[in-house]
C-alpha positions as CSV (number, residue, x, y, z in Angstrom):
1,M,-14.3,-6.2,-23.1
2,R,-13.0,-2.8,-22.3
3,A,-9.6,-2.2,-20.7
4,I,-7.2,0.7,-19.8
5,I,-4.1,0.5,-22.0
6,H,-1.0,2.5,-22.6
7,H,1.3,2.1,-25.7
8,T,4.3,4.2,-24.1
9,F,6.0,4.7,-20.8
10,A,5.0,8.2,-19.6
11,E,3.1,10.2,-17.2
12,P,-0.3,8.1,-16.7
13,E,-2.5,11.1,-17.0
14,T,-1.1,11.5,-20.8
15,V,-1.0,8.0,-22.0
16,L,-3.8,6.0,-20.4
17,N,-6.8,5.2,-22.6
18,V,-9.6,2.8,-22.8
19,E,-9.5,0.2,-25.4
20,D,-11.4,-2.9,-26.8
21,R,-9.6,-6.2,-26.0
22,P,-10.5,-9.7,-26.6
23,L,-12.3,-11.4,-23.7
24,P,-9.7,-13.5,-21.8
25,K,-10.1,-17.3,-21.2
26,P,-9.0,-18.9,-18.2
27,I,-6.5,-21.8,-18.6
28,A,-5.9,-24.8,-16.2
29,G,-5.6,-23.5,-12.8
30,E,-7.0,-20.1,-13.5
31,V,-10.1,-18.2,-13.0
32,R,-11.7,-15.3,-15.0
33,V,-13.0,-12.4,-12.6
34,K,-15.5,-9.7,-13.7
35,T,-14.0,-6.6,-12.0
36,I,-16.1,-4.5,-9.6
37,L,-13.6,-2.1,-8.2
38,S,-10.0,-1.3,-8.6
39,P,-7.5,1.1,-6.7
40,I,-4.9,3.5,-7.9
41,H,-1.8,2.8,-6.2
42,N,1.7,4.5,-6.6
43,H,3.2,1.3,-7.9
44,D,0.7,1.1,-10.7
45,L,1.6,4.8,-11.8
46,W,5.4,4.1,-11.5
47,T,4.7,0.9,-13.8
48,V,3.0,3.2,-16.3
49,R,5.8,5.4,-16.4
50,G,8.3,2.5,-16.5
51,T,10.2,3.2,-13.4
52,Y,9.0,0.4,-11.2
53,G,10.6,-2.9,-10.6
54,F,8.3,-4.6,-13.1
55,V,8.4,-3.4,-16.6
56,P,5.6,-4.9,-18.7
57,E,5.8,-5.3,-22.6
58,L,4.0,-2.7,-24.5
59,P,1.3,-2.0,-25.4
60,A,0.3,-2.9,-21.8
61,R,-2.7,-3.0,-19.5
62,A,-2.3,-1.6,-15.9
63,G,-3.5,-2.1,-12.1
64,T,-2.8,-4.7,-9.8
65,E,-5.5,-4.9,-7.1
66,A,-9.1,-5.5,-7.5
67,V,-12.4,-6.9,-6.2
68,G,-14.6,-8.8,-8.3
69,T,-16.8,-11.8,-8.9
70,V,-15.7,-15.2,-10.2
71,D,-17.1,-15.4,-13.8
72,A,-15.5,-18.5,-15.3
73,L,-13.1,-21.4,-14.1
74,G,-10.3,-23.0,-15.7
75,D,-9.7,-26.7,-15.5
76,G,-8.8,-28.2,-12.2
77,V,-9.9,-25.3,-10.1
78,E,-11.7,-26.2,-6.8
79,G,-12.8,-24.2,-4.0
80,L,-14.2,-21.3,-5.9
81,R,-17.6,-20.9,-7.5
82,I,-19.2,-18.7,-10.0
83,G,-20.5,-15.5,-8.6
84,Q,-18.2,-15.6,-5.6
85,R,-16.5,-12.4,-4.5
86,V,-12.8,-12.5,-4.6
87,V,-9.7,-10.0,-4.3
88,T,-6.4,-10.0,-5.7
89,G,-3.4,-7.9,-4.8
90,G,-0.8,-9.1,-7.2
91,T,-2.5,-9.8,-10.7
92,F,-1.2,-7.3,-13.3
93,G,-3.8,-6.0,-15.7
94,V,-6.9,-5.7,-13.5
95,W,-8.0,-2.4,-14.9
96,A,-10.5,-4.0,-17.3
97,E,-14.0,-5.2,-17.3
98,Y,-12.6,-8.7,-16.9
99,F,-9.1,-10.3,-16.1
100,T,-7.8,-13.9,-15.4
101,A,-5.7,-14.8,-12.3
102,K,-4.3,-17.8,-10.7
103,A,-7.0,-19.4,-8.5
104,A,-4.4,-20.1,-5.8
105,G,-3.5,-16.1,-5.6
106,L,-7.2,-15.2,-5.2
107,I,-8.7,-14.4,-1.7
108,P,-12.5,-15.0,-0.9
109,V,-14.2,-11.8,0.3
110,P,-15.8,-12.1,3.9
111,D,-19.4,-10.9,3.7
112,A,-18.5,-8.3,6.4
113,L,-16.2,-6.5,3.9
114,S,-17.7,-3.9,1.6
115,N,-16.7,-3.8,-2.0
116,E,-14.9,-0.4,-1.5
117,A,-12.9,-2.0,1.5
118,A,-12.4,-5.4,-0.4
119,A,-10.9,-3.5,-3.5
120,Q,-8.0,-2.4,-1.3
121,F,-7.7,-5.0,1.2
122,V,-4.5,-6.8,0.0
123,S,-1.6,-4.6,-1.3
124,M,-1.5,-1.7,1.1
125,P,-2.8,-3.5,4.2
126,F,-0.9,-6.5,3.8
127,S,2.3,-4.6,3.0
128,A,1.7,-2.7,6.1
129,I,1.2,-5.7,8.3
130,S,4.1,-7.6,6.6
131,L,6.3,-4.4,7.4
132,L,5.3,-4.7,11.2
133,H,5.8,-8.5,11.2
134,T,9.3,-7.9,9.5
135,L,10.2,-5.4,12.1
136,S,9.4,-7.8,15.1
137,L,8.7,-5.1,17.5
138,E,7.4,-5.9,20.9
139,K,4.7,-4.2,22.9
140,D,5.4,-0.7,24.1
141,Q,8.4,-0.3,21.7
142,W,8.5,2.8,19.7
143,M,8.8,3.2,15.9
144,L,8.8,6.3,13.8
145,Q,7.6,6.7,10.2
146,N,7.5,9.6,7.6
147,A,4.7,9.9,5.1
148,A,2.3,9.2,8.0
149,N,-0.9,10.2,6.2
150,G,-0.3,7.9,3.3
151,A,-2.4,4.9,3.0
152,V,0.3,2.4,4.4
153,G,1.3,5.1,6.9
154,R,-2.3,5.3,8.3
155,M,-2.5,1.4,8.4
156,V,1.0,1.1,10.1
157,A,-0.2,3.3,12.9
158,Q,-3.5,1.6,13.2
159,L,-2.2,-1.8,13.1
160,A,0.7,-1.0,15.5
161,S,-1.8,0.5,18.0
162,A,-4.1,-2.4,17.9
163,R,-0.7,-4.5,18.8
164,G,0.4,-2.1,21.6
165,I,3.2,-0.7,19.7
166,H,3.8,3.0,19.8
167,V,4.2,5.1,16.6
168,V,5.3,8.6,15.9
169,G,4.2,9.9,12.4
170,L,5.9,12.6,10.4
171,V,4.0,14.9,7.9
172,R,4.9,17.8,6.2
173,R,1.9,19.9,6.9
174,Q,0.0,20.8,10.1
175,E,-3.3,20.1,8.2
176,A,-2.2,16.4,7.8
177,V,-1.8,16.2,11.6
178,D,-5.4,17.5,12.1
179,Q,-6.6,15.1,9.6
180,L,-4.9,12.1,11.0
181,R,-6.3,13.2,14.5
182,D,-9.9,13.3,13.1
183,Q,-9.3,9.6,12.1
184,G,-8.2,8.6,15.7
185,I,-4.4,8.6,14.8
186,M,-2.3,10.6,17.5
187,N,1.4,11.1,18.0
188,V,1.8,12.9,14.7
189,V,4.3,15.6,14.2
190,S,4.5,18.3,11.3
191,T,8.2,18.8,10.1
192,S,7.1,22.4,9.1
193,D,7.2,23.2,12.7
194,V,11.0,24.4,13.4
195,A,10.7,22.6,16.8
196,W,9.6,19.2,15.4
197,R,12.4,17.3,16.7
198,D,11.7,18.5,20.2
199,N,8.0,17.5,19.5
200,V,8.9,14.0,18.8
201,A,11.1,13.9,22.0
202,A,8.3,15.1,24.1
203,I,5.9,12.4,22.7
204,T,8.2,9.6,23.3
205,N,9.3,11.1,26.7
206,G,13.0,10.1,25.9
207,A,12.1,6.3,25.1
208,P,14.4,4.9,22.3
209,I,13.1,4.8,18.9
210,V,14.0,1.3,17.7
211,A,12.8,1.4,14.2
212,G,12.1,3.7,11.5
213,V,10.2,3.6,8.2
214,D,11.0,6.0,5.3
215,S,8.6,6.3,2.4
216,V,10.1,9.7,1.1
217,G,13.8,9.5,0.4
218,G,16.0,12.3,0.0
219,S,16.6,14.3,3.3
220,S,13.6,13.0,4.8
221,A,15.3,9.7,5.0
222,G,18.1,11.1,7.0
223,D,15.6,12.7,9.2
224,V,14.3,9.5,10.4
225,L,17.4,7.9,10.9
226,S,18.7,10.8,13.0
227,L,16.1,9.9,15.7
228,L,16.7,6.4,15.9
229,A,18.4,4.7,18.9
230,T,21.7,3.0,18.9
231,N,21.2,-0.3,16.9
232,G,18.3,1.1,15.3
233,T,16.8,-0.2,12.0
234,L,15.8,2.0,9.2
235,V,13.5,0.4,6.6
236,V,13.2,2.0,3.0
237,F,9.7,1.5,2.0
238,G,9.2,4.1,-0.7
239,A,10.8,6.9,-2.6
240,M,8.3,9.9,-3.0
241,D,10.9,12.4,-3.3
242,G,13.2,10.5,-5.6
243,S,15.6,7.4,-5.4
244,I,18.5,9.0,-3.5
245,L,18.8,8.7,0.2
246,E,20.7,11.6,2.1
247,L,21.8,9.7,5.3
248,S,24.5,10.8,7.6
249,S,27.5,8.9,7.9
250,G,27.9,9.8,11.5
251,D,24.4,8.6,12.2
252,L,25.1,5.1,10.6
253,I,28.4,4.7,12.2
254,F,27.9,5.9,15.8
255,K,24.2,4.5,16.0
256,Q,25.5,1.2,14.3
257,A,22.3,1.5,12.3
258,T,20.8,-1.0,9.8
259,V,19.4,0.1,6.7
260,K,17.4,-2.3,4.6
261,G,14.7,-2.2,1.7
262,F,11.2,-3.6,1.9
263,W,9.4,-4.6,-1.3
264,G,6.0,-6.1,-0.5
265,S,5.9,-8.3,-3.6
266,T,8.9,-10.1,-2.6
267,V,8.2,-10.3,0.9
268,S,4.8,-11.7,0.3
269,R,6.1,-14.3,-2.2
270,E,8.7,-15.6,0.1
271,M,6.5,-15.7,3.3
272,D,5.3,-19.3,4.4
273,A,1.7,-20.0,4.0
274,A,1.1,-20.4,7.6
275,T,2.4,-16.9,8.5
276,K,0.5,-15.4,5.6
277,G,-2.8,-16.8,6.6
278,E,-2.2,-15.5,10.1
279,L,-1.5,-12.2,8.8
280,F,-4.6,-12.2,6.6
281,S,-7.0,-13.4,9.4
282,E,-5.7,-10.6,11.6
283,L,-6.3,-8.1,9.0
284,T,-9.6,-9.2,8.3
285,E,-10.4,-9.0,12.1
286,R,-9.0,-5.4,12.4
287,V,-10.8,-4.1,9.3
288,S,-14.1,-5.6,10.2
289,S,-13.8,-4.3,13.7
290,G,-13.0,-0.8,12.5
291,E,-9.5,-0.9,14.0
292,V,-8.1,-0.4,10.6
293,T,-9.8,1.9,8.3
294,L,-9.9,1.8,4.5
295,P,-11.5,5.1,3.3
296,V,-12.2,6.0,-0.3
297,S,-11.6,9.4,-1.6
298,A,-13.6,9.1,-4.9
299,T,-14.6,6.5,-7.4
300,Y,-14.1,7.2,-11.3
301,G,-15.3,5.1,-14.3
302,F,-12.9,3.9,-16.8
303,D,-13.4,6.6,-19.4
304,D,-12.3,9.3,-16.8
305,V,-9.2,7.2,-15.7
306,R,-6.8,10.3,-16.5
307,D,-8.9,12.7,-14.2
308,A,-8.8,9.6,-11.6
309,V,-5.0,9.6,-11.9
310,Q,-4.8,13.4,-11.2
311,A,-7.1,12.9,-8.0
312,S,-4.8,10.2,-7.0
313,L,-1.7,12.6,-7.1
314,T,-3.6,15.3,-5.3
315,P,-1.7,16.3,-2.2
316,G,-3.8,15.8,1.1
317,R,-6.1,13.4,-0.3
318,I,-7.6,11.1,2.3
319,G,-8.3,7.5,1.1
320,K,-7.8,5.6,-2.1
321,V,-9.1,6.6,-5.6
322,L,-10.9,3.6,-7.1
323,L,-11.6,2.8,-10.9
324,K,-15.0,1.2,-11.7
325,P,-15.7,-0.5,-15.2
């Protein structure tokens, strides 16, 4: 079979190549899946660079989320059948024509979901809904997030709105405000406007912002913290601008703020099965109804993976870049 491989840790667009690899065989409790589509996530690219929380042995495959069809069953596997569509959001090495995964970690795909939506159904959407679950916000409360035009930012806004929670989104460009408005996502402010803080206050009408989500790092994290109410919580979700947070000690002290990290892989692993099932059911309902959208920017073949990475890194992109064997 063909698989996307890297032999060193470096920028993905310089080290990823397609190579032939042996067809994997599922062991007991595993399933072999024939890949249909797989998205490119930021954490996939960080892993190729060697800068993520998980560092694979080299040479390494890549990719963590995919939709595919069950191709072979290992001993003892029940509840799945050959040809059935399934998704995985936590199986390493899915940028390949075939991959093996634990049967318990695969999710059958509802008929209502297209392959394009199913391919990105788990990682980002479940992170978004898990983040909201962790924040425990109540109806009509306000939260703030930067990188509002990112995949998770869009889904947080859509899921929160469906739950009656108000979200103010921060972006860096006015064009992004217009793009999100076209997708039905309102209450977005561009920090390129010198009056952006006043614009946030006008949107909330002075209501307390009880939680903030930072996916950027640097001074942007401090901007989010500065707008939180007393006893507010800042959740660090990502670090687009680097690993250093620039936070005001005055904001931390006088607001008595809480700062915590969020890693979706750990949250998902530690979440009880009943809660996880409820959240996935809600996701299925929201995506099927169109309340949560999963747009696709472009689809590339494996041989064009380096171009696909460049497209994924393009600012202003709307939707995920997908890989197709």
